[in-house]
N, CA, C and O atoms as a GROMACS GRO file, in nm:
protein
  392
    1UNK      N    1   1.725   1.975  -3.621
    1UNK     CA    2   1.828   1.840  -3.645
    1UNK      C    3   1.775   1.835  -3.806
    1UNK      O    4   1.660   1.850  -3.848
    2UNK      N    5   1.881   1.814  -3.867
    2UNK     CA    6   1.890   1.792  -4.025
    2UNK      C    7   1.902   1.648  -4.036
    2UNK      O    8   1.964   1.579  -3.956
    3UNK      N    9   1.826   1.596  -4.160
    3UNK     CA   10   1.811   1.493  -4.179
    3UNK      C   11   1.944   1.434  -4.286
    3UNK      O   12   2.008   1.512  -4.357
    4UNK      N   13   1.968   1.295  -4.280
    4UNK     CA   14   2.078   1.248  -4.377
    4UNK      C   15   2.006   1.230  -4.503
    4UNK      O   16   1.886   1.201  -4.512
    5UNK      N   17   2.108   1.254  -4.620
    5UNK     CA   18   2.057   1.231  -4.750
    5UNK      C   19   1.971   1.101  -4.773
    5UNK      O   20   1.858   1.092  -4.821
    6UNK      N   21   2.061   0.997  -4.722
    6UNK     CA   22   1.971   0.832  -4.723
    6UNK      C   23   1.862   0.840  -4.651
    6UNK      O   24   1.770   0.773  -4.697
    7UNK      N   25   1.836   0.905  -4.544
    7UNK     CA   26   1.709   0.904  -4.477
    7UNK      C   27   1.592   0.964  -4.567
    7UNK      O   28   1.477   0.923  -4.556
    8UNK      N   29   1.624   1.059  -4.653
    8UNK     CA   30   1.522   1.129  -4.732
    8UNK      C   31   1.464   1.066  -4.858
    8UNK      O   32   1.346   1.059  -4.894
    9UNK      N   33   1.597   1.016  -4.928
    9UNK     CA   34   1.560   0.948  -5.059
    9UNK      C   35   1.585   0.787  -5.043
    9UNK      O   36   1.696   0.733  -5.042
   10UNK      N   37   1.462   0.724  -5.031
   10UNK     CA   38   1.422   0.585  -4.982
   10UNK      C   39   1.476   0.499  -5.107
   10UNK      O   40   1.566   0.416  -5.094
   11UNK      N   41   1.418   0.522  -5.218
   11UNK     CA   42   1.469   0.428  -5.311
   11UNK      C   43   1.402   0.477  -5.467
   11UNK      O   44   1.295   0.535  -5.484
   12UNK      N   45   1.485   0.441  -5.554
   12UNK     CA   46   1.453   0.471  -5.688
   12UNK      C   47   1.317   0.407  -5.726
   12UNK      O   48   1.285   0.298  -5.679
   13UNK      N   49   1.241   0.471  -5.809
   13UNK     CA   50   1.110   0.422  -5.896
   13UNK      C   51   1.136   0.386  -6.027
   13UNK      O   52   1.150   0.469  -6.117
   14UNK      N   53   1.144   0.243  -6.044
   14UNK     CA   54   1.191   0.213  -6.185
   14UNK      C   55   1.075   0.144  -6.256
   14UNK      O   56   1.053   0.024  -6.238
   15UNK      N   57   1.012   0.208  -6.325
   15UNK     CA   58   0.871   0.184  -6.408
   15UNK      C   59   0.917   0.236  -6.553
   15UNK      O   60   1.014   0.307  -6.580
   16UNK      N   61   0.813   0.177  -6.644
   16UNK     CA   62   0.824   0.210  -6.792
   16UNK      C   63   0.797   0.362  -6.780
   16UNK      O   64   0.874   0.412  -6.861
   17UNK      N   65   0.738   0.443  -6.731
   17UNK     CA   66   0.704   0.554  -6.747
   17UNK      C   67   0.824   0.621  -6.711
   17UNK      O   68   0.885   0.681  -6.799
   18UNK      N   69   0.874   0.620  -6.572
   18UNK     CA   70   0.980   0.668  -6.511
   18UNK      C   71   1.102   0.664  -6.605
   18UNK      O   72   1.170   0.766  -6.613
   19UNK      N   73   1.135   0.562  -6.674
   19UNK     CA   74   1.258   0.532  -6.745
   19UNK      C   75   1.251   0.620  -6.875
   19UNK      O   76   1.354   0.658  -6.931
   20UNK      N   77   1.131   0.650  -6.919
   20UNK     CA   78   1.106   0.726  -7.052
   20UNK      C   79   1.154   0.874  -7.000
   20UNK      O   80   1.203   0.947  -7.087
   21UNK      N   81   1.144   0.920  -6.878
   21UNK     CA   82   1.182   1.066  -6.814
   21UNK      C   83   1.324   1.082  -6.811
   21UNK      O   84   1.375   1.194  -6.807
   22UNK      N   85   1.392   0.974  -6.812
   22UNK     CA   86   1.539   0.977  -6.786
   22UNK      C   87   1.588   1.039  -6.913
   22UNK      O   88   1.691   1.106  -6.905
   23UNK      N   89   1.527   1.026  -7.035
   23UNK     CA   90   1.588   1.107  -7.143
   23UNK      C   91   1.570   1.253  -7.152
   23UNK      O   92   1.632   1.314  -7.239
   24UNK      N   93   1.486   1.320  -7.064
   24UNK     CA   94   1.477   1.436  -7.039
   24UNK      C   95   1.534   1.502  -6.912
   24UNK      O   96   1.512   1.618  -6.877
   25UNK      N   97   1.614   1.406  -6.844
   25UNK     CA   98   1.680   1.421  -6.720
   25UNK      C   99   1.575   1.427  -6.609
   25UNK      O  100   1.597   1.519  -6.531
   26UNK      N  101   1.483   1.365  -6.586
   26UNK     CA  102   1.390   1.339  -6.511
   26UNK      C  103   1.381   1.210  -6.440
   26UNK      O  104   1.333   1.112  -6.496
   27UNK      N  105   1.429   1.206  -6.305
   27UNK     CA  106   1.444   1.099  -6.231
   27UNK      C  107   1.349   1.089  -6.114
   27UNK      O  108   1.328   1.187  -6.043
   28UNK      N  109   1.288   0.966  -6.089
   28UNK     CA  110   1.184   0.944  -5.996
   28UNK      C  111   1.216   0.846  -5.856
   28UNK      O  112   1.254   0.729  -5.853
   29UNK      N  113   1.188   0.936  -5.747
   29UNK     CA  114   1.243   0.859  -5.613
   29UNK      C  115   1.106   0.848  -5.524
   29UNK      O  116   1.007   0.921  -5.538
   30UNK      N  117   1.123   0.732  -5.420
   30UNK     CA  118   1.035   0.723  -5.332
   30UNK      C  119   1.106   0.789  -5.190
   30UNK      O  120   1.204   0.738  -5.137
   31UNK      N  121   1.044   0.896  -5.145
   31UNK     CA  122   1.106   0.978  -5.060
   31UNK      C  123   1.032   0.969  -4.911
   31UNK      O  124   0.922   0.916  -4.896
   32UNK      N  125   1.109   1.029  -4.806
   32UNK     CA  126   1.044   1.039  -4.675
   32UNK      C  127   0.902   1.104  -4.668
   32UNK      O  128   0.889   1.193  -4.752
   33UNK      N  129   0.830   1.091  -4.617
   33UNK     CA  130   0.676   1.161  -4.627
   33UNK      C  131   0.682   1.304  -4.562
   33UNK      O  132   0.602   1.393  -4.591
   34UNK      N  133   0.786   1.319  -4.469
   34UNK     CA  134   0.797   1.451  -4.412
   34UNK      C  135   0.897   1.538  -4.496
   34UNK      O  136   0.895   1.657  -4.466
   35UNK      N  137   0.964   1.510  -4.573
   35UNK     CA  138   1.068   1.570  -4.676
   35UNK      C  139   0.993   1.670  -4.766
   35UNK      O  140   0.889   1.645  -4.826
   36UNK      N  141   1.058   1.785  -4.766
   36UNK     CA  142   1.005   1.886  -4.843
   36UNK      C  143   1.094   1.902  -4.976
   36UNK      O  144   1.191   1.828  -4.993
   37UNK      N  145   1.064   1.986  -5.055
   37UNK     CA  146   1.136   1.998  -5.209
   37UNK      C  147   1.265   2.024  -5.182
   37UNK      O  148   1.354   1.961  -5.238
   38UNK      N  149   1.291   2.119  -5.094
   38UNK     CA  150   1.424   2.191  -5.058
   38UNK      C  151   1.535   2.079  -5.013
   38UNK      O  152   1.651   2.070  -5.055
   39UNK      N  153   1.480   2.008  -4.931
   39UNK     CA  154   1.546   1.868  -4.876
   39UNK      C  155   1.573   1.794  -4.956
   39UNK      O  156   1.687   1.748  -4.960
   40UNK      N  157   1.474   1.758  -5.048
   40UNK     CA  158   1.479   1.661  -5.146
   40UNK      C  159   1.593   1.689  -5.230
   40UNK      O  160   1.682   1.606  -5.242
   41UNK      N  161   1.596   1.819  -5.299
   41UNK     CA  162   1.702   1.865  -5.376
   41UNK      C  163   1.830   1.859  -5.328
   41UNK      O  164   1.921   1.823  -5.403
   42UNK      N  165   1.853   1.894  -5.204
   42UNK     CA  166   1.971   1.881  -5.151
   42UNK      C  167   2.008   1.752  -5.124
   42UNK      O  168   2.131   1.738  -5.121
   43UNK      N  169   1.939   1.641  -5.100
   43UNK     CA  170   1.995   1.525  -5.076
   43UNK      C  171   2.020   1.450  -5.228
   43UNK      O  172   2.109   1.364  -5.232
   44UNK      N  173   1.963   1.473  -5.324
   44UNK     CA  174   1.975   1.412  -5.463
   44UNK      C  175   2.146   1.486  -5.505
   44UNK      O  176   2.244   1.416  -5.533
   45UNK      N  177   2.146   1.620  -5.499
   45UNK     CA  178   2.274   1.658  -5.518
   45UNK      C  179   2.392   1.615  -5.416
   45UNK      O  180   2.511   1.612  -5.448
   46UNK      N  181   2.352   1.589  -5.321
   46UNK     CA  182   2.467   1.522  -5.219
   46UNK      C  183   2.488   1.367  -5.256
   46UNK      O  184   2.598   1.314  -5.245
   47UNK      N  185   2.387   1.309  -5.294
   47UNK     CA  186   2.400   1.133  -5.313
   47UNK      C  187   2.463   1.143  -5.437
   47UNK      O  188   2.558   1.066  -5.449
   48UNK      N  189   2.438   1.217  -5.536
   48UNK     CA  190   2.456   1.163  -5.687
   48UNK      C  191   2.562   1.280  -5.744
   48UNK      O  192   2.613   1.259  -5.854
   49UNK      N  193   2.588   1.380  -5.684
   49UNK     CA  194   2.672   1.483  -5.734
   49UNK      C  195   2.645   1.555  -5.868
   49UNK      O  196   2.723   1.570  -5.962
   50UNK      N  197   2.501   1.603  -5.854
   50UNK     CA  198   2.437   1.651  -5.992
   50UNK      C  199   2.379   1.790  -5.940
   50UNK      O  200   2.386   1.826  -5.823
   51UNK      N  201   2.324   1.860  -6.040
   51UNK     CA  202   2.276   2.016  -6.003
   51UNK      C  203   2.124   1.968  -6.048
   51UNK      O  204   2.099   1.919  -6.158
   52UNK      N  205   2.016   1.993  -5.932
   52UNK     CA  206   1.891   2.003  -5.938
   52UNK      C  207   1.836   2.134  -6.002
   52UNK      O  208   1.870   2.248  -5.969
   53UNK      N  209   1.747   2.102  -6.097
   53UNK     CA  210   1.682   2.243  -6.152
   53UNK      C  211   1.536   2.262  -6.091
   53UNK      O  212   1.490   2.376  -6.080
   54UNK      N  213   1.458   2.141  -6.047
   54UNK     CA  214   1.327   2.160  -5.994
   54UNK      C  215   1.293   2.026  -5.917
   54UNK      O  216   1.369   1.932  -5.941
   55UNK      N  217   1.206   2.009  -5.843
   55UNK     CA  218   1.151   1.903  -5.782
   55UNK      C  219   0.997   1.894  -5.782
   55UNK      O  220   0.939   1.988  -5.727
   56UNK      N  221   0.947   1.827  -5.818
   56UNK     CA  222   0.767   1.789  -5.810
   56UNK      C  223   0.766   1.665  -5.726
   56UNK      O  224   0.827   1.558  -5.736
   57UNK      N  225   0.677   1.714  -5.638
   57UNK     CA  226   0.622   1.599  -5.528
   57UNK      C  227   0.482   1.571  -5.549
   57UNK      O  228   0.405   1.652  -5.600
   58UNK      N  229   0.439   1.421  -5.498
   58UNK     CA  230   0.316   1.395  -5.507
   58UNK      C  231   0.301   1.298  -5.394
   58UNK      O  232   0.393   1.218  -5.375
   59UNK      N  233   0.190   1.297  -5.315
   59UNK     CA  234   0.168   1.198  -5.209
   59UNK      C  235   0.051   1.100  -5.280
   59UNK      O  236  -0.054   1.134  -5.334
   60UNK      N  237   0.105   0.972  -5.261
   60UNK     CA  238   0.050   0.866  -5.315
   60UNK      C  239  -0.042   0.794  -5.216
   60UNK      O  240   0.013   0.757  -5.112
   61UNK      N  241  -0.169   0.767  -5.230
   61UNK     CA  242  -0.251   0.692  -5.104
   61UNK      C  243  -0.198   0.540  -5.146
   61UNK      O  244  -0.139   0.497  -5.244
   62UNK      N  245  -0.249   0.478  -5.022
   62UNK     CA  246  -0.239   0.335  -5.037
   62UNK      C  247  -0.330   0.268  -5.120
   62UNK      O  248  -0.431   0.331  -5.153
   63UNK      N  249  -0.314   0.148  -5.160
   63UNK     CA  250  -0.417   0.073  -5.232
   63UNK      C  251  -0.481  -0.017  -5.147
   63UNK      O  252  -0.415  -0.078  -5.063
   64UNK      N  253  -0.621  -0.036  -5.159
   64UNK     CA  254  -0.702  -0.128  -5.094
   64UNK      C  255  -0.670  -0.274  -5.161
   64UNK      O  256  -0.691  -0.310  -5.277
   65UNK      N  257  -0.616  -0.345  -5.057
   65UNK     CA  258  -0.560  -0.497  -5.063
   65UNK      C  259  -0.673  -0.581  -5.012
   65UNK      O  260  -0.758  -0.524  -4.943
   66UNK      N  261  -0.685  -0.710  -5.037
   66UNK     CA  262  -0.762  -0.818  -4.986
   66UNK      C  263  -0.677  -0.950  -4.972
   66UNK      O  264  -0.603  -0.996  -5.059
   67UNK      N  265  -0.699  -0.996  -4.859
   67UNK     CA  266  -0.632  -1.141  -4.824
   67UNK      C  267  -0.736  -1.217  -4.747
   67UNK      O  268  -0.750  -1.218  -4.625
   68UNK      N  269  -0.815  -1.291  -4.850
   68UNK     CA  270  -0.925  -1.384  -4.800
   68UNK      C  271  -1.040  -1.301  -4.751
   68UNK      O  272  -1.098  -1.238  -4.840
   69UNK      N  273  -1.083  -1.288  -4.638
   69UNK     CA  274  -1.207  -1.201  -4.600
   69UNK      C  275  -1.151  -1.098  -4.522
   69UNK      O  276  -1.232  -1.028  -4.462
   70UNK      N  277  -1.001  -1.066  -4.507
   70UNK     CA  278  -0.954  -0.960  -4.469
   70UNK      C  279  -0.917  -0.857  -4.564
   70UNK      O  280  -0.853  -0.887  -4.665
   71UNK      N  281  -0.951  -0.737  -4.540
   71UNK     CA  282  -0.868  -0.633  -4.633
   71UNK      C  283  -0.842  -0.512  -4.563
   71UNK      O  284  -0.910  -0.481  -4.465
   72UNK      N  285  -0.749  -0.442  -4.606
   72UNK     CA  286  -0.680  -0.328  -4.552
   72UNK      C  287  -0.603  -0.233  -4.664
   72UNK      O  288  -0.595  -0.269  -4.781
   73UNK      N  289  -0.564  -0.144  -4.631
   73UNK     CA  290  -0.476  -0.046  -4.727
   73UNK      C  291  -0.326  -0.068  -4.706
   73UNK      O  292  -0.274  -0.087  -4.597
   74UNK      N  293  -0.263  -0.062  -4.823
   74UNK     CA  294  -0.100  -0.053  -4.804
   74UNK      C  295  -0.078   0.081  -4.783
   74UNK      O  296  -0.151   0.175  -4.816
   75UNK      N  297   0.051   0.085  -4.713
   75UNK     CA  298   0.072   0.236  -4.658
   75UNK      C  299   0.089   0.346  -4.767
   75UNK      O  300   0.143   0.324  -4.876
   76UNK      N  301   0.050   0.440  -4.735
   76UNK     CA  302   0.069   0.570  -4.829
   76UNK      C  303   0.211   0.598  -4.838
   76UNK      O  304   0.296   0.543  -4.767
   77UNK      N  305   0.235   0.689  -4.932
   77UNK     CA  306   0.388   0.711  -4.936
   77UNK      C  307   0.414   0.858  -5.050
   77UNK      O  308   0.325   0.906  -5.120
   78UNK      N  309   0.530   0.895  -5.044
   78UNK     CA  310   0.574   1.008  -5.123
   78UNK      C  311   0.644   1.010  -5.244
   78UNK      O  312   0.749   0.946  -5.234
   79UNK      N  313   0.627   1.059  -5.357
   79UNK     CA  314   0.709   1.043  -5.478
   79UNK      C  315   0.757   1.162  -5.520
   79UNK      O  316   0.676   1.254  -5.522
   80UNK      N  317   0.887   1.189  -5.560
   80UNK     CA  318   0.935   1.294  -5.610
   80UNK      C  319   0.995   1.281  -5.750
   80UNK      O  320   1.065   1.188  -5.791
   81UNK      N  321   0.961   1.381  -5.812
   81UNK     CA  322   1.021   1.379  -5.980
   81UNK      C  323   1.129   1.504  -5.961
   81UNK      O  324   1.101   1.617  -5.921
   82UNK      N  325   1.258   1.455  -5.999
   82UNK     CA  326   1.362   1.544  -5.979
   82UNK      C  327   1.418   1.573  -6.151
   82UNK      O  328   1.468   1.491  -6.228
   83UNK      N  329   1.394   1.695  -6.171
   83UNK     CA  330   1.465   1.754  -6.286
   83UNK      C  331   1.592   1.795  -6.281
   83UNK      O  332   1.621   1.881  -6.197
   84UNK      N  333   1.688   1.746  -6.365
   84UNK     CA  334   1.836   1.800  -6.351
   84UNK      C  335   1.833   1.941  -6.431
   84UNK      O  336   1.739   1.985  -6.497
   85UNK      N  337   1.953   1.996  -6.412
   85UNK     CA  338   1.968   2.113  -6.502
   85UNK      C  339   2.044   2.059  -6.650
   85UNK      O  340   2.094   1.947  -6.659
   86UNK      N  341   2.045   2.141  -6.743
   86UNK     CA  342   2.094   2.107  -6.882
   86UNK      C  343   2.238   2.054  -6.886
   86UNK      O  344   2.274   1.956  -6.951
   87UNK      N  345   2.321   2.136  -6.805
   87UNK     CA  346   2.469   2.109  -6.788
   87UNK      C  347   2.517   2.021  -6.698
   87UNK      O  348   2.635   1.995  -6.676
   88UNK      N  349   2.412   1.971  -6.642
   88UNK     CA  350   2.420   1.876  -6.517
   88UNK      C  351   2.455   1.718  -6.594
   88UNK      O  352   2.401   1.687  -6.700
   89UNK      N  353   2.541   1.638  -6.527
   89UNK     CA  354   2.576   1.493  -6.546
   89UNK      C  355   2.439   1.413  -6.514
   89UNK      O  356   2.364   1.444  -6.421
   90UNK      N  357   2.421   1.318  -6.593
   90UNK     CA  358   2.316   1.235  -6.560
   90UNK      C  359   2.352   1.138  -6.438
   90UNK      O  360   2.469   1.136  -6.398
   91UNK      N  361   2.258   1.063  -6.381
   91UNK     CA  362   2.263   0.993  -6.255
   91UNK      C  363   2.312   0.843  -6.314
   91UNK      O  364   2.244   0.774  -6.390
   92UNK      N  365   2.437   0.811  -6.266
   92UNK     CA  366   2.494   0.654  -6.344
   92UNK      C  367   2.402   0.549  -6.321
   92UNK      O  368   2.377   0.464  -6.406
   93UNK      N  369   2.343   0.553  -6.189
   93UNK     CA  370   2.259   0.438  -6.136
   93UNK      C  371   2.149   0.412  -6.233
   93UNK      O  372   2.113   0.296  -6.248
   94UNK      N  373   2.085   0.518  -6.309
   94UNK     CA  374   1.964   0.484  -6.408
   94UNK      C  375   2.030   0.463  -6.531
   94UNK      O  376   1.959   0.401  -6.611
   95UNK      N  377   2.143   0.492  -6.574
   95UNK     CA  378   2.202   0.483  -6.709
   95UNK      C  379   2.240   0.319  -6.744
   95UNK      O  380   2.247   0.270  -6.857
   96UNK      N  381   2.260   0.252  -6.617
   96UNK     CA  382   2.285   0.118  -6.666
   96UNK      C  383   2.134   0.028  -6.672
   96UNK      O  384   2.128  -0.091  -6.702
   97UNK      N  385   2.035   0.100  -6.642
   97UNK     CA  386   1.912   0.032  -6.675
   97UNK      C  387   1.841   0.055  -6.786
   97UNK      O  388   1.728   0.007  -6.797
   98UNK      N  389   1.893   0.127  -6.880
   98UNK     CA  390   1.857   0.158  -7.028
   98UNK      C  391   1.900   0.054  -7.101
   98UNK      O  392   1.884   0.053  -7.223
   0.00000   0.00000   0.00000
């Protein structure tokens, strides 16, 4: 059973560091924990109409948070940094944020 592109790419990550990567055509996304690099590349190409050169992924652990005398961890998640080819267009969504 194949997954839809919108089920793989959950949301873009917009931080100071990830915005600096857009100059080198590197875009950062929060992705589904069970998605692999090939699925992520296919989903980005399908959603944004670009060509993907490579995908780097990392699993991010949840942070310890306290609320009064109770404490627990935020959910762990997966991050993907997608690099586009040199001849590919940029992603329009990120261009409006610069």
